[in-house]
N, C-alpha and C positions, 0 to 999 in steps of 0.2 A: 419432431423437435423435442429435446429433453425438457422436462419441466424445470423452471428456474430453481426450485427448492432442492433439486438433486445436486446442484453445484454451488448454491448460495445460501447463506444465512442472511435473511433480509432484516435490517434494523430499522429502516425508514423507507416508506414508499409513498411519495406524494401523489395526489390525484392526477396532476399534470406535471410530470417531471421534465426538467430541462437540463439535467446533468446527472452524472453518475460518479460515485466514489466506491472503489473496490478495495477492501482491506485484506491484506495477505499476512496471516500470522507467521510467527517464527516456527522453527522446527529443529531438526537435527541434520548432520551431514549424511547420516545413513540411518535407515529404518523403514522396513516395508510394512510394519504393522500399522493399522489405521490409528489416527489420533483418538484419544479418549474423548468422550462427549464433553467432559469438563476437564480442561487442561489449561495450564497457565498462559501459554501463548495466545489461545483463543480468548481468555479472560482479559488479557491486555488489550486486544483489539475491541472487545466489547466496551471497555472503559473509553477508548478513543472514539468509538462510534457514538457513544452518548454525548461526548464533547462536541461532535460535529453536527449534531441534529439542529441545534438552534441557529448557528450561523449559516447553515445550508438547508433551509426548509424545502427548497424545490429540487433537491438532489435525492435520487435513490442512493441509500447507503447500505452496503452489503459486504459480507465477509466471504472469502473463498472457503469451501468445504474441501479439505485435502483427502485424497484416498490413502496416502501414506504419510508417515511422520517425517521421512527423510528426503533429502535431495537425491541421493542414490546415484552419484557419479554421472555418467553420460546419459542416464535415464532422465535426469532433471525433472522428476515427477511433479514438483510444484509448478513448473512452467506450463506443463500440459493442463494441470488443474486450473491455472489462471486463465489459459486460453478458453477452456470450456466455460469458466465463470463469465468471461467477457461476452461469449456468445449468448449466455443466458441473460446477462444484464441488458444486452441489446434489445431483447424482447420486452423489457420493462421500460427502457428509455431509448427508443429508436433514434438514431442519428444525433444523440446527445454527446457532448464532450465528456471524456472520462478521465478521472484522476486515479492513479494507482498509489496506494499507501501501504508500504510493507515494512515489517520489522525483522531484522536479522536475516534468516533464510528467506523469509517472505520479501524482504527488500531486494535480495538478489533475484528472486523470481520476478518481482515487479519490473526491475530494470531489464531483465531478459525479454519480458513480454511487451515492452513499451513501444515497439515498432509498429504496432497496429494503428491504423488511421484514427480511430476514435480517441486514442490516448493523447492528451495534451500536456500531461505533466506526471511527475513521479515524486513522492516523498519517501526517502530512504531513511529509516530510523535505526540507528545502531547497525548499519548494514554489514553483511558478510560480503566482502569484496576480494575474492581471490585474485592474485596477479594474473593479468592476461584475459580476464573476462571481457567480452566484446562491449563496445560503447557506441558503435556507429548507428545503432537503432535509436539512439537518443537524440540524434540530430533534429533540431527544430523544437524539441520538447523543453519544458522548464523543469528543473530538478532542484529539490531541496534536500540537502543531506544534513542530518543531525547526528552528532556522535559525542560521547563523553570520553575524553582521553583516558579516564580511569577504567574503562571497559576492559575486562579481562577475558571476555568470550570472543569478541570480534575486535579487529585492529582498527583503531582510529587512523593510524598512519596510512594503512592501506586504503581506507576510505577517502582520505584527502588525495592520495595519488589517483584513485579512481575518478574523483571529481575533476582533477586536472585533465585527465585523458578525455573525459566526457566533454569538457569545455572545448578542448582542442578539436573534438569531432563535430562541434556545432551545437551542442546543448547550451542552454542558458542555465548556469549552475550557481546555486548559493549553498555554501558549506558553512555550517554554524557549529562551533565547538560548544557543547553544553557543560555547564558548571557542575552538574550532578545528575544522578540517575543511573549511572553504570550501564549495565546491559538491559536490566529489567525495565528501566524508565519509571520505576515506582516512586523513588524519591524525586521530588520536584516534578511530578507528572504533569501538573498544571501548565508548566512552561512548555513542555513537549507538545501538549495538546493545543496550547494557544498558538504556537508557531505553525503547527500543522493546519489549524483552522484558518488562520490568516492567509497562509499560502493558498489553501484550497479555494477560499473565497475570491482571491485575486485571479487565480488561474481559470476558474470556472465562471467567474463574473456573475455570481449568483447573489441576489440581494435577499434581505429578510422579509421584504414586503411582497409576499407571494401567497401561494395556496397553502392551506393547512395540510400538514403531513400526518400520515397515520403510522404510528409506531408499530413494529411488527415483531418485536422480540417475544 
């Protein structure tokens, strides 16, 4: 079995975990080169991981390590990476509920990979939602979608349409228009982080009164 570090960057690993949070950074529509070790999408997820540690002390919090920077058409490379990361996370938190949190391209990958049994919810941050992407895999999952209408990289209108289709397919969807943040989520980042953390705590039903966690950055 692959070592978890091959697919994951671990930010928090409790002694006795009872939940998992998998963060999926953004990327590009196309690009076969590997991401740089220090890249803006990964740094955004690092900031979010730090915001999730305190409210989720009993959860393993980790980010996906992508092999390629892009989605790459029918290859859907980030989805395969997400699946491998979920396999690795299962070794760290067996049988634990899993929340997927993705930004932009990572949100599209999170949604696509959400049909696996451990997944109980998805947070889609400024998601890339091309028309016609499947939604049936979200049935029975809770979904939080955050988008700023001023985003010029991904379409908020398409995200709202995706949210409607997901709800019709049986997902429990909450779509929240953000007042600021654009695509990078840097302006007003605290509000994006707060809403994500509150949703994660509710979906995973994890309390603060638990085991001390060991940071792993």
